[in-house]
py3Dmol code that shows the C-alpha trace and the ligand (Angstrom):
import py3Dmol

protein = """\
ATOM      1  CA  MET A   1     168.009  55.647-255.403  1.00  0.00           C
ATOM      2  CA  ARG A   2     165.471  55.138-258.139  1.00  0.00           C
ATOM      3  CA  LEU A   3     164.672  51.742-256.672  1.00  0.00           C
ATOM      4  CA  LEU A   4     164.148  53.267-253.259  1.00  0.00           C
ATOM      5  CA  THR A   5     161.843  55.941-254.669  1.00  0.00           C
ATOM      6  CA  ALA A   6     159.830  53.285-256.469  1.00  0.00           C
ATOM      7  CA  ALA A   7     159.547  51.241-253.282  1.00  0.00           C
ATOM      8  CA  VAL A   8     158.435  54.247-251.256  1.00  0.00           C
ATOM      9  CA  THR A   9     155.885  55.170-253.927  1.00  0.00           C
ATOM     10  CA  SER A  10     154.411  51.701-254.005  1.00  0.00           C
ATOM     11  CA  ILE A  11     154.173  51.541-250.212  1.00  0.00           C
ATOM     12  CA  ALA A  12     152.438  54.930-250.208  1.00  0.00           C
ATOM     13  CA  LEU A  13     150.038  53.735-252.908  1.00  0.00           C
ATOM     14  CA  ALA A  14     149.296  50.555-250.981  1.00  0.00           C
ATOM     15  CA  ILE A  15     148.546  52.516-247.800  1.00  0.00           C
ATOM     16  CA  GLY A  16     146.391  54.928-249.800  1.00  0.00           C
ATOM     17  CA  ALA A  17     144.422  52.065-251.295  1.00  0.00           C
ATOM     18  CA  GLN A  18     143.952  50.551-247.887  1.00  0.00           C
ATOM     19  CA  VAL A  19     142.649  53.820-246.460  1.00  0.00           C
ATOM     20  CA  ALA A  20     140.323  54.252-249.418  1.00  0.00           C
ATOM     21  CA  THR A  21     138.852  50.788-249.006  1.00  0.00           C
ATOM     22  CA  ALA A  22     138.758  50.679-245.178  1.00  0.00           C
ATOM     23  CA  ALA A  23     135.302  49.478-244.216  1.00  0.00           C
ATOM     24  CA  PRO A  24     133.177  51.874-242.156  1.00  0.00           C
ATOM     25  CA  ILE A  25     133.038  51.241-238.420  1.00  0.00           C
ATOM     26  CA  GLU A  26     129.944  49.211-237.715  1.00  0.00           C
ATOM     27  CA  ILE A  27     127.851  50.270-234.748  1.00  0.00           C
ATOM     28  CA  LYS A  28     125.120  47.886-233.718  1.00  0.00           C
ATOM     29  CA  PHE A  29     122.570  49.658-231.514  1.00  0.00           C
ATOM     30  CA  SER A  30     120.378  47.118-229.809  1.00  0.00           C
ATOM     31  CA  HIS A  31     117.304  47.846-227.678  1.00  0.00           C
ATOM     32  CA  VAL A  32     114.202  46.168-226.336  1.00  0.00           C
ATOM     33  CA  VAL A  33     111.368  48.609-227.011  1.00  0.00           C
ATOM     34  CA  ALA A  34     109.225  49.412-230.046  1.00  0.00           C
ATOM     35  CA  GLU A  35     110.326  51.937-232.681  1.00  0.00           C
ATOM     36  CA  ASN A  36     107.513  54.360-231.841  1.00  0.00           C
ATOM     37  CA  THR A  37     108.915  55.150-228.381  1.00  0.00           C
ATOM     38  CA  PRO A  38     111.395  57.809-227.187  1.00  0.00           C
ATOM     39  CA  LYS A  39     114.245  55.286-227.225  1.00  0.00           C
ATOM     40  CA  GLY A  40     113.221  53.786-230.562  1.00  0.00           C
ATOM     41  CA  GLN A  41     113.065  57.239-232.172  1.00  0.00           C
ATOM     42  CA  MET A  42     116.301  58.388-230.593  1.00  0.00           C
ATOM     43  CA  ALA A  43     118.159  55.372-231.996  1.00  0.00           C
ATOM     44  CA  ILE A  44     116.786  56.015-235.497  1.00  0.00           C
ATOM     45  CA  LYS A  45     117.756  59.691-235.290  1.00  0.00           C
ATOM     46  CA  PHE A  46     121.287  58.715-234.225  1.00  0.00           C
ATOM     47  CA  LYS A  47     121.550  56.351-237.202  1.00  0.00           C
ATOM     48  CA  GLU A  48     120.395  59.125-239.574  1.00  0.00           C
ATOM     49  CA  LEU A  49     122.799  61.726-238.193  1.00  0.00           C
ATOM     50  CA  VAL A  50     125.745  59.343-238.415  1.00  0.00           C
ATOM     51  CA  ALA A  51     124.798  58.426-241.999  1.00  0.00           C
ATOM     52  CA  GLU A  52     124.709  62.124-242.871  1.00  0.00           C
ATOM     53  CA  ARG A  53     127.922  63.179-241.160  1.00  0.00           C
ATOM     54  CA  LEU A  54     130.162  60.148-241.130  1.00  0.00           C
ATOM     55  CA  ALA A  55     129.295  58.581-244.488  1.00  0.00           C
ATOM     56  CA  GLY A  56     131.857  55.941-245.372  1.00  0.00           C
ATOM     57  CA  LYS A  57     133.470  56.172-241.935  1.00  0.00           C
ATOM     58  CA  ALA A  58     130.872  54.825-239.559  1.00  0.00           C
ATOM     59  CA  GLU A  59     127.403  53.377-239.839  1.00  0.00           C
ATOM     60  CA  VAL A  60     124.730  52.521-237.324  1.00  0.00           C
ATOM     61  CA  GLU A  61     122.351  49.588-237.527  1.00  0.00           C
ATOM     62  CA  VAL A  62     119.434  49.650-235.076  1.00  0.00           C
ATOM     63  CA  TYR A  63     117.920  46.422-233.714  1.00  0.00           C
ATOM     64  CA  PRO A  64     114.667  47.192-231.804  1.00  0.00           C
ATOM     65  CA  ASN A  65     112.192  44.953-229.932  1.00  0.00           C
ATOM     66  CA  SER A  66     114.795  42.627-228.316  1.00  0.00           C
ATOM     67  CA  GLN A  67     115.416  41.357-231.885  1.00  0.00           C
ATOM     68  CA  LEU A  68     119.105  40.781-231.265  1.00  0.00           C
ATOM     69  CA  PHE A  69     119.417  40.634-227.479  1.00  0.00           C
ATOM     70  CA  GLY A  70     116.890  40.883-224.656  1.00  0.00           C
ATOM     71  CA  ASP A  71     117.525  43.073-221.647  1.00  0.00           C
ATOM     72  CA  GLY A  72     119.029  40.184-219.716  1.00  0.00           C
ATOM     73  CA  LYS A  73     121.813  39.782-222.250  1.00  0.00           C
ATOM     74  CA  GLU A  74     122.536  43.115-223.904  1.00  0.00           C
ATOM     75  CA  LEU A  75     125.076  44.395-221.389  1.00  0.00           C
ATOM     76  CA  GLU A  76     127.104  41.195-221.564  1.00  0.00           C
ATOM     77  CA  ALA A  77     126.838  41.178-225.353  1.00  0.00           C
ATOM     78  CA  MET A  78     128.275  44.675-225.418  1.00  0.00           C
ATOM     79  CA  LEU A  79     131.171  43.792-223.184  1.00  0.00           C
ATOM     80  CA  LEU A  80     131.908  40.894-225.542  1.00  0.00           C
ATOM     81  CA  GLY A  81     131.924  43.309-228.487  1.00  0.00           C
ATOM     82  CA  ASP A  82     128.869  41.805-230.218  1.00  0.00           C
ATOM     83  CA  ILE A  83     127.047  45.147-230.085  1.00  0.00           C
ATOM     84  CA  GLN A  84     128.380  48.657-229.535  1.00  0.00           C
ATOM     85  CA  PHE A  85     125.511  50.826-228.244  1.00  0.00           C
ATOM     86  CA  ILE A  86     122.630  50.093-225.914  1.00  0.00           C
ATOM     87  CA  ALA A  87     120.346  52.208-223.757  1.00  0.00           C
ATOM     88  CA  PRO A  88     119.005  50.078-220.912  1.00  0.00           C
ATOM     89  CA  SER A  89     116.718  51.450-218.283  1.00  0.00           C
ATOM     90  CA  LEU A  90     118.626  52.827-215.287  1.00  0.00           C
ATOM     91  CA  SER A  91     117.102  49.968-213.272  1.00  0.00           C
ATOM     92  CA  LYS A  92     119.158  47.375-215.133  1.00  0.00           C
ATOM     93  CA  PHE A  93     122.692  48.322-214.055  1.00  0.00           C
ATOM     94  CA  GLN A  94     122.631  46.947-210.526  1.00  0.00           C
ATOM     95  CA  LYS A  95     125.237  44.293-211.357  1.00  0.00           C
ATOM     96  CA  TYR A  96     127.693  47.018-212.389  1.00  0.00           C
ATOM     97  CA  THR A  97     127.059  49.934-210.010  1.00  0.00           C
ATOM     98  CA  SER A  98     124.927  50.648-206.970  1.00  0.00           C
ATOM     99  CA  SER A  99     124.764  54.417-207.444  1.00  0.00           C
ATOM    100  CA  LEU A 100     122.288  54.308-210.352  1.00  0.00           C
ATOM    101  CA  GLN A 101     119.827  52.547-208.069  1.00  0.00           C
ATOM    102  CA  VAL A 102     118.990  55.980-206.719  1.00  0.00           C
ATOM    103  CA  PHE A 103     116.668  56.427-209.713  1.00  0.00           C
ATOM    104  CA  ASP A 104     114.542  53.470-208.575  1.00  0.00           C
ATOM    105  CA  LEU A 105     113.645  54.879-205.163  1.00  0.00           C
ATOM    106  CA  PRO A 106     109.857  55.260-205.074  1.00  0.00           C
ATOM    107  CA  PHE A 107     108.358  58.747-204.963  1.00  0.00           C
ATOM    108  CA  LEU A 108     111.757  60.424-205.161  1.00  0.00           C
ATOM    109  CA  PHE A 109     111.193  62.818-208.076  1.00  0.00           C
ATOM    110  CA  LYS A 110     108.107  64.972-208.247  1.00  0.00           C
ATOM    111  CA  ASN A 111     108.250  65.363-212.017  1.00  0.00           C
ATOM    112  CA  MET A 112     110.515  64.913-215.052  1.00  0.00           C
ATOM    113  CA  GLU A 113     111.988  68.402-214.666  1.00  0.00           C
ATOM    114  CA  ALA A 114     113.438  67.276-211.330  1.00  0.00           C
ATOM    115  CA  VAL A 115     114.815  64.128-212.972  1.00  0.00           C
ATOM    116  CA  GLU A 116     116.468  66.224-215.694  1.00  0.00           C
ATOM    117  CA  LYS A 117     117.911  68.642-213.139  1.00  0.00           C
ATOM    118  CA  PHE A 118     119.426  65.788-211.136  1.00  0.00           C
ATOM    119  CA  GLN A 119     120.851  64.067-214.224  1.00  0.00           C
ATOM    120  CA  GLN A 120     122.531  67.278-215.351  1.00  0.00           C
ATOM    121  CA  SER A 121     123.873  68.091-211.874  1.00  0.00           C
ATOM    122  CA  GLU A 122     127.439  67.316-210.848  1.00  0.00           C
ATOM    123  CA  ALA A 123     126.272  64.196-208.991  1.00  0.00           C
ATOM    124  CA  GLY A 124     124.255  63.056-212.011  1.00  0.00           C
ATOM    125  CA  GLN A 125     127.105  63.583-214.456  1.00  0.00           C
ATOM    126  CA  LYS A 126     129.546  61.775-212.192  1.00  0.00           C
ATOM    127  CA  MET A 127     127.404  58.656-212.359  1.00  0.00           C
ATOM    128  CA  LEU A 128     127.972  58.430-216.131  1.00  0.00           C
ATOM    129  CA  MET A 129     131.456  57.166-215.347  1.00  0.00           C
ATOM    130  CA  SER A 130     130.490  54.995-212.371  1.00  0.00           C
ATOM    131  CA  MET A 131     131.008  51.781-214.355  1.00  0.00           C
ATOM    132  CA  GLU A 132     134.277  52.654-216.052  1.00  0.00           C
ATOM    133  CA  ASP A 133     136.150  50.041-214.053  1.00  0.00           C
ATOM    134  CA  LYS A 134     133.702  47.437-215.413  1.00  0.00           C
ATOM    135  CA  GLY A 135     134.401  48.484-218.996  1.00  0.00           C
ATOM    136  CA  LEU A 136     131.289  50.607-219.512  1.00  0.00           C
ATOM    137  CA  ILE A 137     131.011  54.294-220.346  1.00  0.00           C
ATOM    138  CA  GLY A 138     127.753  56.210-219.922  1.00  0.00           C
ATOM    139  CA  LEU A 139     127.381  58.660-222.804  1.00  0.00           C
ATOM    140  CA  GLY A 140     124.159  60.340-221.749  1.00  0.00           C
ATOM    141  CA  TYR A 141     120.773  59.995-220.094  1.00  0.00           C
ATOM    142  CA  LEU A 142     117.590  59.678-222.093  1.00  0.00           C
ATOM    143  CA  HIS A 143     114.100  60.208-220.716  1.00  0.00           C
ATOM    144  CA  ASN A 144     111.114  57.982-220.998  1.00  0.00           C
ATOM    145  CA  GLY A 145     108.948  59.143-218.120  1.00  0.00           C
ATOM    146  CA  LEU A 146     107.197  58.363-214.885  1.00  0.00           C
ATOM    147  CA  LYS A 147     105.873  54.876-214.199  1.00  0.00           C
ATOM    148  CA  GLN A 148     102.264  53.819-213.690  1.00  0.00           C
ATOM    149  CA  LEU A 149     100.878  50.632-212.165  1.00  0.00           C
ATOM    150  CA  SER A 150      98.799  48.402-214.409  1.00  0.00           C
ATOM    151  CA  ALA A 151      96.845  45.443-213.061  1.00  0.00           C
ATOM    152  CA  SER A 152      94.060  42.966-213.618  1.00  0.00           C
ATOM    153  CA  GLU A 153      92.111  44.537-210.757  1.00  0.00           C
ATOM    154  CA  PRO A 154      91.801  48.141-209.621  1.00  0.00           C
ATOM    155  CA  LEU A 155      94.618  49.377-207.399  1.00  0.00           C
ATOM    156  CA  ARG A 156      93.580  52.364-205.315  1.00  0.00           C
ATOM    157  CA  VAL A 157      95.385  51.774-202.060  1.00  0.00           C
ATOM    158  CA  PRO A 158      98.449  49.669-201.216  1.00  0.00           C
ATOM    159  CA  SER A 159      96.394  46.839-199.702  1.00  0.00           C
ATOM    160  CA  ASP A 160      94.834  46.289-203.169  1.00  0.00           C
ATOM    161  CA  ALA A 161      98.257  45.140-204.356  1.00  0.00           C
ATOM    162  CA  ALA A 162      98.850  42.695-201.506  1.00  0.00           C
ATOM    163  CA  GLY A 163      99.434  39.134-202.657  1.00  0.00           C
ATOM    164  CA  LYS A 164      99.425  40.118-206.359  1.00  0.00           C
ATOM    165  CA  LYS A 165     102.292  39.220-208.686  1.00  0.00           C
ATOM    166  CA  PHE A 166     104.027  42.097-210.453  1.00  0.00           C
ATOM    167  CA  ARG A 167     106.700  41.894-213.102  1.00  0.00           C
ATOM    168  CA  ILE A 168     109.673  44.112-212.292  1.00  0.00           C
ATOM    169  CA  MET A 169     112.973  44.954-213.947  1.00  0.00           C
ATOM    170  CA  THR A 170     116.145  43.456-212.473  1.00  0.00           C
ATOM    171  CA  SER A 171     116.426  45.801-209.511  1.00  0.00           C
ATOM    172  CA  ASP A 172     116.470  44.992-205.811  1.00  0.00           C
ATOM    173  CA  VAL A 173     115.065  48.441-205.045  1.00  0.00           C
ATOM    174  CA  LEU A 174     112.033  47.675-207.184  1.00  0.00           C
ATOM    175  CA  GLN A 175     111.742  44.312-205.495  1.00  0.00           C
ATOM    176  CA  SER A 176     111.626  46.000-202.079  1.00  0.00           C
ATOM    177  CA  GLN A 177     109.187  48.592-203.355  1.00  0.00           C
ATOM    178  CA  PHE A 178     106.627  45.892-204.168  1.00  0.00           C
ATOM    179  CA  GLU A 179     107.402  43.883-201.043  1.00  0.00           C
ATOM    180  CA  ALA A 180     106.661  47.041-199.062  1.00  0.00           C
ATOM    181  CA  VAL A 181     103.026  46.742-200.162  1.00  0.00           C
ATOM    182  CA  GLU A 182     103.048  42.968-199.620  1.00  0.00           C
ATOM    183  CA  ALA A 183     102.944  42.228-203.319  1.00  0.00           C
ATOM    184  CA  VAL A 184     105.020  39.537-205.048  1.00  0.00           C
ATOM    185  CA  PRO A 185     107.628  40.997-207.426  1.00  0.00           C
ATOM    186  CA  LEU A 186     109.085  38.851-210.216  1.00  0.00           C
ATOM    187  CA  LYS A 187     112.167  39.901-212.186  1.00  0.00           C
ATOM    188  CA  LYS A 188     111.429  39.179-215.847  1.00  0.00           C
ATOM    189  CA  PRO A 189     112.721  40.453-219.208  1.00  0.00           C
ATOM    190  CA  PHE A 190     110.701  43.128-220.964  1.00  0.00           C
ATOM    191  CA  SER A 191     110.096  40.850-223.955  1.00  0.00           C
ATOM    192  CA  GLU A 192     108.080  38.442-221.787  1.00  0.00           C
ATOM    193  CA  VAL A 193     105.780  40.944-220.110  1.00  0.00           C
ATOM    194  CA  PHE A 194     102.908  40.912-222.599  1.00  0.00           C
ATOM    195  CA  THR A 195     102.595  37.114-222.572  1.00  0.00           C
ATOM    196  CA  LEU A 196     102.876  36.929-218.793  1.00  0.00           C
ATOM    197  CA  LEU A 197     100.038  39.424-218.499  1.00  0.00           C
ATOM    198  CA  GLN A 198      97.936  37.863-221.224  1.00  0.00           C
ATOM    199  CA  THR A 199      98.175  34.364-219.748  1.00  0.00           C
ATOM    200  CA  LYS A 200      97.557  35.798-216.270  1.00  0.00           C
ATOM    201  CA  ALA A 201     100.786  34.294-215.003  1.00  0.00           C
ATOM    202  CA  ILE A 202     101.204  37.693-213.336  1.00  0.00           C
ATOM    203  CA  ASP A 203      98.649  40.239-212.192  1.00  0.00           C
ATOM    204  CA  GLY A 204     100.364  43.477-213.039  1.00  0.00           C
ATOM    205  CA  GLN A 205     103.436  45.484-213.869  1.00  0.00           C
ATOM    206  CA  GLU A 206     104.838  49.021-213.680  1.00  0.00           C
ATOM    207  CA  ASN A 207     105.804  51.020-216.728  1.00  0.00           C
ATOM    208  CA  THR A 208     105.562  54.313-218.585  1.00  0.00           C
ATOM    209  CA  TRP A 209     102.638  55.319-220.776  1.00  0.00           C
ATOM    210  CA  SER A 210     104.666  54.813-223.960  1.00  0.00           C
ATOM    211  CA  ASN A 211     105.724  51.278-223.040  1.00  0.00           C
ATOM    212  CA  ILE A 212     102.234  50.336-221.847  1.00  0.00           C
ATOM    213  CA  TYR A 213     100.831  51.621-225.134  1.00  0.00           C
ATOM    214  CA  SER A 214     103.446  50.486-227.658  1.00  0.00           C
ATOM    215  CA  LYS A 215     103.653  46.972-226.217  1.00  0.00           C
ATOM    216  CA  LYS A 216      99.864  46.727-225.900  1.00  0.00           C
ATOM    217  CA  PHE A 217      99.911  45.974-222.172  1.00  0.00           C
ATOM    218  CA  PHE A 218      96.724  48.063-221.892  1.00  0.00           C
ATOM    219  CA  GLU A 219      94.890  45.499-224.008  1.00  0.00           C
ATOM    220  CA  VAL A 220      95.440  42.838-221.362  1.00  0.00           C
ATOM    221  CA  GLN A 221      95.349  45.021-218.234  1.00  0.00           C
ATOM    222  CA  PRO A 222      91.899  46.456-217.523  1.00  0.00           C
ATOM    223  CA  TYR A 223      93.174  48.978-214.935  1.00  0.00           C
ATOM    224  CA  ILE A 224      96.031  51.453-214.884  1.00  0.00           C
ATOM    225  CA  THR A 225      96.632  53.457-211.729  1.00  0.00           C
ATOM    226  CA  GLU A 226      98.155  56.835-212.505  1.00  0.00           C
ATOM    227  CA  SER A 227     100.635  56.641-209.658  1.00  0.00           C
ATOM    228  CA  ASN A 228     103.689  58.396-211.132  1.00  0.00           C
ATOM    229  CA  HIS A 229     105.525  56.566-208.359  1.00  0.00           C
ATOM    230  CA  GLY A 230     108.908  56.210-210.004  1.00  0.00           C
ATOM    231  CA  VAL A 231     110.970  57.088-213.046  1.00  0.00           C
ATOM    232  CA  LEU A 232     111.938  54.977-216.047  1.00  0.00           C
ATOM    233  CA  ASP A 233     114.829  56.635-217.825  1.00  0.00           C
ATOM    234  CA  TYR A 234     117.787  55.281-219.747  1.00  0.00           C
ATOM    235  CA  LEU A 235     121.531  55.442-219.895  1.00  0.00           C
ATOM    236  CA  VAL A 236     123.105  55.228-223.331  1.00  0.00           C
ATOM    237  CA  VAL A 237     126.222  53.141-222.821  1.00  0.00           C
ATOM    238  CA  THR A 238     129.065  51.805-224.862  1.00  0.00           C
ATOM    239  CA  SER A 239     132.100  49.711-223.998  1.00  0.00           C
ATOM    240  CA  THR A 240     135.234  51.537-222.929  1.00  0.00           C
ATOM    241  CA  GLU A 241     137.256  49.337-225.243  1.00  0.00           C
ATOM    242  CA  PHE A 242     135.222  50.224-228.324  1.00  0.00           C
ATOM    243  CA  TRP A 243     134.975  53.921-227.478  1.00  0.00           C
ATOM    244  CA  MET A 244     138.626  54.519-226.652  1.00  0.00           C
ATOM    245  CA  ASP A 245     139.749  52.636-229.739  1.00  0.00           C
ATOM    246  CA  LEU A 246     138.028  55.121-232.069  1.00  0.00           C
ATOM    247  CA  ASP A 247     139.910  57.981-233.721  1.00  0.00           C
ATOM    248  CA  GLU A 248     139.387  61.129-231.749  1.00  0.00           C
ATOM    249  CA  ASP A 249     137.580  62.979-234.534  1.00  0.00           C
ATOM    250  CA  ILE A 250     135.169  60.107-235.137  1.00  0.00           C
ATOM    251  CA  ARG A 251     134.528  59.781-231.413  1.00  0.00           C
ATOM    252  CA  ALA A 252     133.742  63.506-231.207  1.00  0.00           C
ATOM    253  CA  GLU A 253     131.355  63.345-234.198  1.00  0.00           C
ATOM    254  CA  LEU A 254     129.581  60.308-232.740  1.00  0.00           C
ATOM    255  CA  LYS A 255     129.177  61.997-229.373  1.00  0.00           C
ATOM    256  CA  LYS A 256     127.769  65.122-231.013  1.00  0.00           C
ATOM    257  CA  ALA A 257     125.308  63.069-233.076  1.00  0.00           C
ATOM    258  CA  LEU A 258     124.290  61.150-229.969  1.00  0.00           C
ATOM    259  CA  ASP A 259     123.722  64.322-227.938  1.00  0.00           C
ATOM    260  CA  GLU A 260     121.463  65.635-230.691  1.00  0.00           C
ATOM    261  CA  ALA A 261     119.619  62.318-230.952  1.00  0.00           C
ATOM    262  CA  ILE A 262     119.093  62.307-227.182  1.00  0.00           C
ATOM    263  CA  ALA A 263     117.710  65.853-227.261  1.00  0.00           C
ATOM    264  CA  TYR A 264     115.314  64.712-230.001  1.00  0.00           C
ATOM    265  CA  GLY A 265     114.340  61.598-227.985  1.00  0.00           C
ATOM    266  CA  ASN A 266     113.683  63.759-224.935  1.00  0.00           C
ATOM    267  CA  GLU A 267     111.314  65.978-226.914  1.00  0.00           C
ATOM    268  CA  ILE A 268     109.435  62.878-228.004  1.00  0.00           C
ATOM    269  CA  ALA A 269     109.342  61.556-224.435  1.00  0.00           C
ATOM    270  CA  ALA A 270     107.784  64.781-223.214  1.00  0.00           C
ATOM    271  CA  LYS A 271     104.994  64.586-225.827  1.00  0.00           C
ATOM    272  CA  LYS A 272     104.497  60.839-225.990  1.00  0.00           C
ATOM    273  CA  GLY A 273     103.584  60.359-222.349  1.00  0.00           C
ATOM    274  CA  ASP A 274     100.439  62.467-222.813  1.00  0.00           C
ATOM    275  CA  GLU A 275      99.643  61.189-226.302  1.00  0.00           C
ATOM    276  CA  ASP A 276      99.887  57.516-225.392  1.00  0.00           C
ATOM    277  CA  ARG A 277      97.919  58.052-222.186  1.00  0.00           C
ATOM    278  CA  GLN A 278      95.152  59.616-224.296  1.00  0.00           C
ATOM    279  CA  ALA A 279      95.347  56.813-226.865  1.00  0.00           C
ATOM    280  CA  ILE A 280      94.817  54.298-224.065  1.00  0.00           C
ATOM    281  CA  ILE A 281      91.778  56.227-222.798  1.00  0.00           C
ATOM    282  CA  ASP A 282      90.391  56.393-226.352  1.00  0.00           C
ATOM    283  CA  SER A 283      90.809  52.647-226.795  1.00  0.00           C
ATOM    284  CA  ASN A 284      88.318  51.919-224.010  1.00  0.00           C
ATOM    285  CA  ARG A 285      90.332  48.827-223.182  1.00  0.00           C
ATOM    286  CA  SER A 286      91.685  49.985-219.883  1.00  0.00           C
ATOM    287  CA  GLU A 287      90.359  52.265-217.182  1.00  0.00           C
ATOM    288  CA  ILE A 288      92.731  54.888-215.856  1.00  0.00           C
ATOM    289  CA  ILE A 289      92.442  55.304-212.104  1.00  0.00           C
ATOM    290  CA  GLU A 290      93.326  58.748-210.782  1.00  0.00           C
ATOM    291  CA  LEU A 291      94.239  58.693-207.114  1.00  0.00           C
ATOM    292  CA  THR A 292      92.992  61.188-204.566  1.00  0.00           C
ATOM    293  CA  ASP A 293      95.715  62.918-202.547  1.00  0.00           C
ATOM    294  CA  ALA A 294      94.851  60.777-199.534  1.00  0.00           C
ATOM    295  CA  GLU A 295      95.073  57.549-201.558  1.00  0.00           C
ATOM    296  CA  ARG A 296      98.363  58.567-203.090  1.00  0.00           C
ATOM    297  CA  GLN A 297      99.735  59.412-199.683  1.00  0.00           C
ATOM    298  CA  GLN A 298      99.048  55.839-198.587  1.00  0.00           C
ATOM    299  CA  TRP A 299     101.325  54.548-201.359  1.00  0.00           C
ATOM    300  CA  VAL A 300     104.003  57.064-200.396  1.00  0.00           C
ATOM    301  CA  ASP A 301     103.841  56.042-196.733  1.00  0.00           C
ATOM    302  CA  ALA A 302     104.015  52.348-197.582  1.00  0.00           C
ATOM    303  CA  MET A 303     106.848  52.556-200.104  1.00  0.00           C
ATOM    304  CA  LYS A 304     109.094  55.310-198.796  1.00  0.00           C
ATOM    305  CA  PRO A 305     110.793  53.177-196.096  1.00  0.00           C
ATOM    306  CA  VAL A 306     112.613  51.539-199.034  1.00  0.00           C
ATOM    307  CA  TRP A 307     114.863  54.628-199.153  1.00  0.00           C
ATOM    308  CA  LYS A 308     116.316  53.814-195.725  1.00  0.00           C
ATOM    309  CA  GLN A 309     116.828  50.195-196.717  1.00  0.00           C
ATOM    310  CA  PHE A 310     119.119  51.185-199.602  1.00  0.00           C
ATOM    311  CA  GLU A 311     120.698  54.274-198.117  1.00  0.00           C
ATOM    312  CA  SER A 312     124.035  52.639-197.354  1.00  0.00           C
ATOM    313  CA  ASP A 313     124.283  50.998-200.819  1.00  0.00           C
ATOM    314  CA  ILE A 314     123.386  54.119-202.759  1.00  0.00           C
ATOM    315  CA  GLY A 315     124.834  56.756-200.454  1.00  0.00           C
ATOM    316  CA  ALA A 316     122.943  59.251-198.291  1.00  0.00           C
ATOM    317  CA  ASP A 317     124.601  62.181-200.108  1.00  0.00           C
ATOM    318  CA  LEU A 318     123.435  60.985-203.493  1.00  0.00           C
ATOM    319  CA  ILE A 319     119.870  60.530-202.246  1.00  0.00           C
ATOM    320  CA  GLU A 320     120.025  64.007-200.743  1.00  0.00           C
ATOM    321  CA  ALA A 321     121.249  65.472-204.044  1.00  0.00           C
ATOM    322  CA  ALA A 322     118.377  63.772-205.867  1.00  0.00           C
ATOM    323  CA  VAL A 323     115.823  65.047-203.365  1.00  0.00           C
ATOM    324  CA  SER A 324     117.118  68.599-203.685  1.00  0.00           C
ATOM    325  CA  SER A 325     116.514  68.547-207.447  1.00  0.00           C
ATOM    326  CA  ASN A 326     112.799  68.808-206.619  1.00  0.00           C
ATOM    327  CA  ASN A 327     113.299  72.401-205.455  1.00  0.00           C
TER     328      ASN A 327
END
"""
ligand_1 = """\
9
LMR
C 111.256 47.529 -218.968
O 111.967 46.521 -218.906
O 110.106 47.578 -218.520
C 111.810 48.757 -219.625
O 113.095 48.982 -219.109
C 111.888 48.593 -221.098
C 112.545 49.792 -221.716
O 113.665 49.667 -222.178
O 111.893 50.834 -221.725
"""
view = py3Dmol.view(width=600, height=400)
view.addModel(protein, "pdb")
view.setStyle({"model": 0}, {"cartoon": {"style": "trace"}})
view.addModel(ligand_1, "xyz")
view.setStyle({"model": 1}, {"stick": {}})
view.zoomTo()
view.show()
């Protein structure tokens, strides 16, 4: 009996020691943008909240600026377990789901309030789980903002873009959007955009004010057309395998910290668009072209047929739900 008690005690002690020395869960959060952007700041906030609330249990390391993986590789890297959190633009999930392509349709959302309303709607929330069968779980949307067109020459009407090369993200909708104005779209990673623009290998690109500013695209693009023609937002994703393997309490804490970090990132997104736009004006490096209503309407007329082209892939109902968020 005494022997048994001793054995039980030593097993208990061994388990206790193991628990005490268990290494914290490592969460590598990889992204492609600068730290002074909505996504960069959100990731840092998430790291801080986890450090505060899950000390010794989980820790987050953030890798910005495509340091670890570029946007062409980060989803695969996550599915292989090399990284645990990423937040790619909604335009980069085409390989895994067609529903998220709805966000790429040109001139769909009239402002970011409409985007938010759609994301929080039943249809928007359902899309978070649209890649579950591929091993990916969407944990939440994060805003960046509306996209503008930058170029080496002024773009006022669609014919100004004809024949020009534009870098796009890996999205067939975006490809069709540029083909609709007879431009030449090229799918390239974010990390290559500055050099492509600087060396004039391409003529232009589309992006948000914060990306154009933080990656210095405005220094090598003399014109930016304030087109607000599309949205660039993100989906924070993790792998189903990693997420479901976590203890329930840790998973709940991480989700709570992430929700708070996203709310913080969204506040920054709302401010940064205006601030970075102003910083670009103040730099005198790039002229901002404001379109007249008639000029803007020309872009709408040229690009909107893209909706019909992708209606069967995306789903007419989903497009309808997105449109109704403008009301
Ligand atoms: C881009 O590739 O232009 C953007 O998706 C980069 C980003 O993550 O904001």
